[in-house]
C-alpha positions in Angstrom: 0.0 0.0 0.0 1.3 3.4 -1.0 -0.2 6.6 0.2 0.9 10.1 -1.1 -0.5 13.5 -0.4 -0.1 16.5 -2.7 -1.2 20.0 -1.8 -2.1 22.5 -4.5 -2.2 25.7 -2.4 -3.1 27.9 -5.4 -6.3 25.9 -6.2 -6.8 24.9 -2.5 -7.0 21.1 -3.3 -5.4 18.3 -1.2 -5.0 15.1 -3.2 -4.6 11.8 -1.5 -3.4 9.2 -3.9 -3.5 5.5 -2.8 -2.4 2.4 -4.6 -2.5 -1.3 -3.6 -5.0 -3.4 -1.6 -7.6 -1.1 0.1 -9.3 -1.9 3.4 -10.8 0.0 6.3 -7.6 0.3 8.4 -5.7 1.7 5.4 -8.4 4.3 4.9 -8.5 5.2 8.5 -4.7 5.6 8.5 -5.0 7.8 5.4 -7.6 9.9 7.2 -5.4 10.3 10.3 -2.6 11.6 8.0 -5.2 13.9 6.3 -6.2 15.3 9.7 -2.6 16.6 10.2 -2.3 17.9 6.7 -5.7 19.6 6.7 -5.0 21.3 10.0 -2.2 23.2 8.3 -4.1 23.7 5.1 -7.7 24.6 6.2 -10.4 25.2 3.6 -8.9 23.0 0.9 -11.2 20.7 -1.1 -10.2 17.1 -1.1 -9.6 14.6 -3.9 -9.2 10.9 -3.1 -7.5 9.2 -6.0 -8.1 5.5 -5.6 -7.8 4.4 -9.2 -4.8 2.2 -8.5 -6.4 0.3 -5.7 -8.0 -3.1 -5.4 -10.9 -3.9 -3.2 -12.5 -7.2 -2.2 -16.2 -6.8 -1.3 -15.6 -8.5 2.1 -13.1 -5.8 3.0 -15.5 -2.9 3.1 -19.0 -3.7 4.2 -21.4 -0.9 5.1 -20.4 -0.8 8.7 -16.8 -0.1 7.7 -18.0 2.4 5.2 -19.8 4.3 8.0 -16.6 4.2 10.0 -14.7 5.8 7.2 -17.4 8.5 6.5 -17.5 9.3 10.2 -13.7 9.9 10.2 -14.2 12.2 7.2 -17.0 14.1 9.0 -14.6 14.7 11.9 -12.5 16.7 9.4 -15.4 18.7 8.0 -14.5 21.9 9.7 -11.0 21.8 8.4 -11.9 20.9 4.8 -13.3 23.0 1.9 -16.7 22.5 0.6 -16.1 19.5 -1.8 -14.8 16.0 -1.7 -14.1 14.1 -5.0 -13.7 10.3 -4.9 -12.0 8.9 -8.0 -12.2 5.1 -8.5 -11.4 2.6 -11.2 -14.0 2.4 -14.0 -15.5 -0.9 -12.9 -19.1 -1.3 -12.0 -18.5 -2.9 -8.5 -16.1 -0.1 -7.6 -18.3 2.7 -8.8 -21.3 1.1 -6.9 -19.2 0.8 -3.7 -18.0 4.4 -4.1 -21.6 5.6 -4.6 -22.5 3.8 -1.4 -19.9 5.8 0.4 -21.0 9.0 -1.3 -24.6 8.4 -0.3 -23.7 8.0 3.4 -21.4 11.1 3.1 -24.2 13.2 1.6 -26.7 12.1 4.2 -24.1 13.3 6.8 -23.9 16.7 5.1 -20.8 16.4 2.9 -20.7 17.6 -0.8 -19.2 14.3 -2.0 -19.1 13.2 -5.6 -17.8 10.0 -7.3 -15.8 10.0 -10.5 -13.9 7.5 -12.7 -11.7 10.1 -14.4 -9.5 12.6 -12.6 -10.0 15.5 -15.0 -13.7 16.0 -14.3 -13.0 15.6 -10.6 -10.4 18.4 -10.7 -12.8 20.6 -12.7 -15.6 20.0 -10.3 -13.4 20.8 -7.3 -12.4 24.1 -8.9 -15.9 25.3 -9.8 
């Protein structure tokens, strides 16, 4: 698992890029790192680039999804208005990401799922 953060201070976007096998503990670790980064870069929109990850359905059931979304909610006051989630263009991954997005939106986040990074960047900059 490889996790990298990039900060575009001009556009106020934090990008978290992840590759490898994805599971709840990895995501919670990513969010712990994001807590530190966003504290020093408040008001930045967020882009999760998970296109290079793999996910087995048993690794992220809805209870784990709720854990991850709750961790994101804890950062809400530090983040900008939008969160983009970019996933591989495979039906099961898009469906799973949409599940996360639905929970996030119910919890008050402006969260959108993409399969291409270009529209995600454009949406974050609108």
